[in-house]
N, C-alpha and C positions, 0 to 999 in steps of 0.2 A: 621326462619325470618330468611333470606340473608337478612345482610351487605346491609343497605340504605348508605352506599357510594361508593357503585358498578351501578356503572350506570344499571344493569341491574335489579338491586331492582326495583323491583314496588310496588305502590302501599295498593295490597298486602301481602308485603313480600312474593314474589313468584318471581323466576331468570325466565326472555328472555331469551330466546329462542340467539334472536338479537336484537343491536337492535335501536332506536325507530329513525324515520325519520320524523318523523309529520304530521301534516294534512297541507292540500294545501293552497297556498297564501289567504289565501280574495278577493275575486273580487272589486277591486270600481267600486261605486254603479256608476248608470249615470244619467250627473252630478255633481258628488263631483269628488273637488279636494281636493287632495295634496299640505297642504300651504311651512309644517314645515313638520323636522323629527327626531326624538327625538332617541338619543342614550342612554339605556340602559344598559351597562356593574357587571354582577353580580356575588357572589363569593356564590360560594352552597357547603358549613361546613366547615371546619378550615383549615385558610389560614395554623396557623406551623405543620397540620399532611397533608401539600397535596393537595388541597379542590380542586373543581373545580370549571373552570369561566367558564362565555357565556356572549353571548351578543345581546339582542330582542331587533332589532331595529322599532319602530313606525310610519306608516306613522297619521300626520294631517290633521279634514276637515274644515281649517281653513273657511274657505267662506260659508261653507252653517252650522259652529254656533261659529264664532269666540268669542261669551263671553270663550265658557266653554273652546276653545283652550289654550285661552290667560290664563285661572287660570290652565291650567295644563302646561304649559312656563311655568308659574312663579312661580308651585311649581316644580318641574324640577332645575327649576335657584336661582332665586335672591331671591325669597318663599313669603309663601304668609303672611304679615300685618295686621295684624287685628288691629292693638292697636294701646298704639299714639305714635310718633320715639323718643319720649322725652325719652322714655322707654327705646331702645337702650340702652341712653350711662349710666353708673355709676352716683351717686350726687343726683340720684333724690327719694330713698329709693326703689324701686324695679327697675331688668331686667328682661331684652324676652327675645327674639330674635328669628327672620322672623323666622317660620314653609316651611322647604325642603325639599326632599327628600333624596337627598344625605348628610344625615345629621340627619345620624340615622331609615334610611327610608327601609324596602324590605320587604317580604312580610311576612302577620301578623297570613294570614290565608289561609290552599291554599285546596280546595275539589276535591279533588282529578280526577282528568283527568280533569271536571269539567270550572273551573274559578281560577287562582288565585287572590287572594285582596291585593292588596303592599297597602306601608300609615308608617305614625310612629307610635307603640305601647304606647311614650311619652313624652313627650316633654322632662319634666323635665331630663328625665334618657339624652333621647343624646342631651342636653344643656351643663348637667354635663360630659358626655362621651369625648366635643369638647374641653372641657374647661379642661378638663383634669381632675375634680377635682369627689368628694367620693362620691355627690351625690348638687345637683342642690341649693338648700336651698331657706330659708325662703321666702325669698326675690322674685323667681325666679317667676313671672306669667307668665303663657302656651299663645300663641294665642286660642282664642277664633273665635266662627264658622264664616264664611263673613258674612257683613252683610242682614242685609234682604232684601233695593234697589241691589244690584251684588244678591241677590239668581234674584228676581224677573224678569234679565234680565234675568240670568241664566236656569234656567223653562220655561223660555216662547220658548225658541227657538226650529226649531223644531225641527224630529224625523227626522234623516238620515235615518235610518233599523233596521232593528229585529236585534237579538239575534243570527243570526240562524245556522252557521258557526266557526269553532275552528280562535281562533289569531284574537277576535277586542276587541278596548277600551273601555271598559262601563263606566261610571261617574255618582253618585249618579242622584236621578230626581231633586235640590236645586244641585247642582255642590259641588265640594271635600271643603269636612268637612263636609256630611252634608251624610255618610254614619253609618251603624252598627248599632247597639240599637234601637238610636234616643236620650238612656239611658247614655250617656255616658260623662265624665268629660272630661271641657275640657282637660285636659291634654292632654284627649286619646282622641278627635274631630276626629284626624286624621286619627286613625287606616287602617280605613278604607277608600283611599281616592278613590282609581280606582284600578277595576276589566279588564282582560282578561281574555280573553276565551279558551278553552283549546277544547273545542266541544260546540255546539250549545243548547244551554241553556231559552228553549223558557217562563224557569219557570223566565226571567230577564227581559222581557219586562211586563209582571205580575205587580212589581218590580218597574213599573215607571220608569227603572235604561236606558238614553240615550247613546249609539254608537256615540264620535264624533275621532275615527279613525278607523288602524289595523297593524299589520305586512304587511311588507315592503318584507320580504324576506323568501325562504325556508332555509336558517340560521335562521334568529330564532325562524321560525318550529321550527325545529327542540332540542335547548331551551327549548324554551317553553312547545314542549311534556314530555322532562327529564327531567324540574321541577314541571310537569304536575303530576305526575304520583311519586316523591315522596309520602310513607309511610309518616303519619301525627303523633305529640305524642298523649296516651293518661293522664288519670286522671283528675283532677281536673281543672288547666287550659287547659285539651286539648279540647276530643274534648264529643261531650254530648253521652247518652245513648244510642244506636242505631242507631246515625252517623256515616261519618267518613270526617267530613270534621273537621278541626281542624290544627294551625302549627307545620310548617314542622314542620319533627326528624329533618332533619339538616340546618340547622340557610339556610337560602335565602337572602344576603342584599345587599343593592343600596353601586358600587366600586366607576362610576363613572358617566355620563351625560353629555351632549355637543344631542346640538341641531342645526338647518340647515335650511337655509331654501330653501326651490324644487332649488330653483334656487343657489346658493352654491351648498348643495349635489349633485346638478347637474354633475357641474366645476371638482369638485371632483371626483368623480369617472371616465371622461376620461381621 
């Protein structure tokens, strides 16, 4: 089996002859506008051993599905908060923190060459690392899933396009916080927050998932292809026997995120 840190190492454990170039950048559907660009900086493998870095630029369909896009923007910036704000302050008997992709976020599940699953595997673990603690403590309370009121708005937004190409940003039908098995604890509720397709995956339409954005450029598509081709972990917490999906063998984490409106993004590129 090839070394997973080698960019030529494929999901099947064999070396490729040449680096991946990525699929074509998705075409913007007719009548759909990009309102925001989210730039996600990733680390692949351990920084201490010279791990790789990569950037994925995502354009969001804010006009077509405003509530879903706003939830995505919150998750990437200030975080999603479903508990009382008082819980964010010391002295109330419990402590909590908004759940956001920049605090312990990364790829939690990889479907090789098909789709990437991003999220926060454990809110308590992420909180402990953020505060430089051994563990969060018994007084830590994770954020629950978004309220039924918010879910009602998001679930009624239109289906913009099918999952028919690589490079599409997809969320669960009820929005971020409602991915996974449905049996996950509150601490793990955001483990499967959104996915990015690395190929056409019609089955995602059958799962009632909805596309709310897309990859914006060739460089991002190349990074997507590289990450999607990583080998996956085996064992008790890895794949189900007979399947090849699982956590990536090399840890893929979110280093930083920036968000720009289309106007400011266009100005920055001039």
